[in-house]
N, C-alpha and C positions, 0 to 999 in steps of 0.2 A: 105607621109600620116601622119607621126608623126607631122610634121610642121603644116599641115593643121588642125589636130585635136587641136593642141595647140593653134593656132590662134583663132579657134572658141571658145575654152574654155576661152581664155583671154577676147575676146569681150563680151562673156557672163557675165563674172565677172564684167566688166565695166558697162554693161547694168544693171545688178542687183544693183550695187552700186549706179548708177545714179538715180534709182527710189526709193531709201531709204533715210532717213534723219538721221543724227547723233544727238545724244542727247547732249544738252549743259549742262555743269556743272555750277551751279550758283556760282557766285564769292562772296566773303565775303568783303564788303566795309571796314570793320574795320581791315582787315588783313594788315600786314606790307608789303610794296612793296618788290617784289622778287629781289634778288641780280642779278646784270647783269651777263648774261651767254653768252658763245661763240655761234656764229651762226651755222646753220647746214651745211654751206659750208665754208671751205673744210671739208669733213667728216673725222673724226679721230676715229678709232676703240678704241684706248687705248693701252697701259697705258698712253701714252703721252696725254696731254690735251691742247686744244687751250685756248686762252685768250679771254675775251670780246673784241670786236672791238673798235678802236678809231672811234668816230662818228663826222661827219662834216656836216654843213648845206650847200647845193649846190643849192640854189635858187629854180627854178622851179622843180628840180629833187627831192627836199626834202632832207632827211637825207641819207648821204652816209657813209657806214662803211668800215673800212680798217683794215686788218691784214697783217702780213707778216712773213717770216721765212728766216733765214740765217743759213746754216749748211754745214759742211764739213766732210769728212771721209777718212779712208784708209783701205786697205785690204792686207792680206797675205794669200797665198794659196798653197796647196800641189797638185802635179799632174796637173799643168796648161796645157792647150792645146798650141800648137805652136803658135797660133795667140794671145795668152794672156801672160801677164807678171806675175811673181810670186808675185810681190808686185804692189799695185796700190794706188793712192791718187787722190781725186777730190772734187770739190764743189758738194755736193749732192743736195742742195736746196738753191736758192737765188730768192725767189718768193714773190710777192705782191698779195693780194687778195682784190679786190674792189667790193662792192656789195651794192645794194639797196634791203633790205630784207623785206620791208613792202609795203603795198598798193596794188592796182590792177595791176600796172605795176612794175615788179622788174627785176633786171639783176645781173649777176655774171661774173666777169672777173678775170682770174688767169693768171699772166704773169711772165716771168723770166726764170732762169736756173734751170735745174733739171737733176737727174740721176735716172735710174731705174734698180738697180742691182738685179739679179735673180740667183737662184741656178742653177748649171750645165750649165750655159751659159757664154761665154767670157765676160770679163768687156768691156764696151764701154765708152769712155771719154765723159765728159759732153757736150762738144761743138758738138761732133758727135751724141750724143743722141738727142740734140735739133734739128739738121739738118736733121737727118734720120727718126725722129719720128713725133712729133706734133708741132714743131716750138716754137717760143718764147712765144706764147699764146696758151698753150695746151688746156685749158678749158675756154669757154666763151659762155654764153647763155642768152637769154631774157626769162622771165617767166611772163605769164599772170595768175594771181590768179582770175579765173572765178567765184569762189564762195568759201565759207568757206572750202569746202572739195574737190575742183576741181581746178587743175592747168594744164597749157600747157607750155612746154619748147621747145625752138628752138635754135639750135646752136651745138657747140662742147660740148658733154655731157659725164659725167662719165658713164661707162657701168653699166648695171644692173647685169651683170654676175659675179659669183664667190663671195668668202668671203674676198678677199684681194683687197685693193684699189691700185691705181697706183703708188703714190709717197711714199718715204721712211717714212716720218713723220706720215703718215696716219695709219700705220700698227703696229702690235705688234713686228714684226721683221724687221730689216733693209732690208734684201733681200726677194723678193718674192719667192714662193715655186714652186715645180714641177707641181702642178696642175694649178697654174697661167700661166705657160708657154703655156698652151693650150687655154687660154682665151684671149679676147680682153681687151683693157684698155680705150681707148677714141674713141667715134664714133660721127659722125655728122649726125643730123636728127631731128626728132620731137618726143616728148614724152608727153603722157597725164597721169596724176596721179589722182586717186580717192580714198578718204578715207571714210569709213563708219564704225563708231564704232571702233572695235578693228581690222578691216581689212583694208589693203591698197592694191590697184591694180595699176599697171603701165603697159602701152602698148607703144612700141617704133618702129618706122620705121626709119632705119638708114643705114649707109654704112659699118656696121660690123667692121672689122679690119681696119678702116681708109682708105678704098679703093677708096672713091670718086665715088662709084657705089652703088646706093640706092636700094639694093635688100635684105635687112635683115629685119626680123620681130622678135621681142621677147617681152616678158613680164614677170611680176612677180606678185605673190599674197602672201602677208604675214599676219600673225596673231600675234598680240602682247597682252600679258596679264602679267602685272606686269614685273618681270625680265625675262620673257620667250618670245622668238620670234621664230616663224617657218615660213620659207620662201620656196616657190617653184619658180624657175626661169628657163626659157628656151626659145629657139628660134633658128633660123637658116636662111641660105641663100636660098631663094626660086629660085635663079638663080645660075649660075656658072661662074667664071671668072679666066682667066689665069694671070691676073695682079698680080705681086708680088713685094714687097719691104720689107725692115726690118720691117716696121710698118704693112705691109700687107703680111703675110706668107700664105702658102697654106691652113692653117686652116680657112682662109676666106671663104672656100667652105664647112665649116662644119655646124653641128648643135650641140648645147650645152644645157645640162640640169643640174640643181643643186637642191639639197635639203639641206637647211642650217638651223641649229638650234642654237640659242644664248641664253645663260644665263648670266645676268649681275647683280650682287648684292653683296653688302658688300665686295668690293675689288676683287671679282672673276669675270673673263670673261672666259666663257667656250663655245667654238664654234666648234662642229664637223660638217663636211659637206661631202656630196657625190656629185660626178661629173661624167657625162657621155658625151663623145664627139664622133662624127662620121663624117669622111670625105668620101663621096661616090665615087664609080668609075665614071671616066669621062675621056675617052681617048682623047676627043677633046682638053682638057686643059692639057694633060700630066699625068693624074692620072689613070694608067692602072688598078690598083687594090687598092680600098679604104681600110681604116682601121678605128679602133675606139680606144678610150682609156676609161678605167673605173678606177676611183680612189676615195680615201677617205683621209680626213685629220682631225686632231683635233688641235685647237689652244687654249691655256690656258694662262691666265695671272693672277697672284696673286699680289695685291698691299699690301705693308707693310707700316710701319710708316716712317716719315721723307722723303717722296718723293721716296722711293725705291720700285721697283717692279721687278717681274721675269716672263717674258713671255716665252713660249716654243711652238714648233710646231712639229708634227710628221705627215708624209705623206707616202702613198703607191699608186702607179699608174702603171697600166699595159696596154700594147697596143696589138692589135690583128695583124694578118697576119704573114708572114715569108719572108725571103729574096728569098727563092726558087720560090714563086709565084709573086715576084716583087711588093709586097704591099708597099704602100707609107710609108715613114719613118716619124713617129711623135715624136720619143724619141731617144732612143739609138740604132736604127735600128728596122726594123719590128719585132714584136713579143717580144720585150724587156719590161722590167719593171724596176722600180726604187723605192727606199725608201729614206727618208731624216729625220734628226732630227736636230732642230735649238733651241738654248737657247740664250736669249737676256737680260742679266741683265741691268736694266734701272734706272736712277736717273733723277728726275726733281725738280727744285726749282724755282718757278715762271715761267719765260719764258725760263730759262736756262735748257738744258738737256744734258746728256751724256749716251750713251748706247753702247753695243758691242754684235755683233752676234758671236756665235761659232756654226759652222754647219758641218754636215757630210752627204755626198750623196753616196749611193751605187747603182750601176747599175747591173741588173740581165738579164741574157740571151742576153747580148749586142752583136751586130755585131762588130767584130774587126775593129778598125779605127773609131768608132762612139762614143767613150767615152773620157777618160781622159789621160793625159800624153803626152809626145812628139810623141808617135806612135798611140795614141788613143785606147790603149788596157787595160789601167788600170781602174778597175771597181770602184775605190773609189776616192773621192775628199774631202778634209777638208778645211775650210776657217775660218779665223778670221777677222771680220770687226768691226771697230770702227766708231762712228758718235757722233760729238759734235755740238751743235747749240743753237740758241736762237729764241723763238717764240715771235712776236711782237703783241701788241694789244692796249688796253687802256693805256699801259705804255708809249705810244708815244704822248698821249694828253698833251697839255699845262696845 
């Protein structure tokens, strides 16, 4: 019922947007040309910033823009689980971004190596991350700009869900958080976007947690006014599937709802958000008793002089159910909760950047064997992560 109401509301938002027209802001012909700016893809929250792309003429395709990133990192942790090592090192990103960002027909292609470290989960080597998740081309889509304020996307798309993006360089912190562990990251499908004034609406039909089963509907509605943005995001699986992989966990059978507020001005990024997820009962696919999670987080970043900034993240999330009623385990056992704190001192000079995560996770009401340490009974885990890299853009032009 929630999903049906949500879909109807999303369709109504798009319908209202399509019958309205945005006001154009007249341009001043005497004004100086604006400085080149990074393109909207890949999306980067901050405090890291992308560079304007290197541009090349590609005959009938027109102008092609290219960016890239090369980064590596290491981690040391306390109370690692038996399948994880105390220390780790890896290539976190070796990717190139190729896109055509203007005209009626556009495209975006993201290819290369990547890693997706996340709190409270074992580290997975980069080669295994690529083979078990989204392959060497994790994101790629074509975009039809049907009008000034209307566009259609088809392909492997970044999710609309959540406040944190998929790849390390896109986020305030190197590792994703506890709330992100309940969300999807990349989905294959179709998405329509409509902007009217200060409102933007998106509606997507897709395969959810990369399941290759097209049974998810979700959408978003956001309002932006100066430095303030408020977004409502939600959706779910209108069918159920027993198919599971690392990229497609049992959360593929869930519904997810977010309320996200963002303030971005004068070196401050402040982003609190709320999230609710629900995995319903379905004995036919092995979910005897469903469960839900309710969580909140606040992400804050303060930029200082000379390329230095200090982001931080605090989270709290709780799950329903109990071990006695055989509820599905979504966290540290049925009925468990968790909290985390992460601080990420960051320095960027041009394309060069260096930063480090210091994080602490505490599990509450955990089922023995479901948390940290060699026996899965330690409620706490601390990690220190470092990442150094270089972002490429117009610095590779001749």
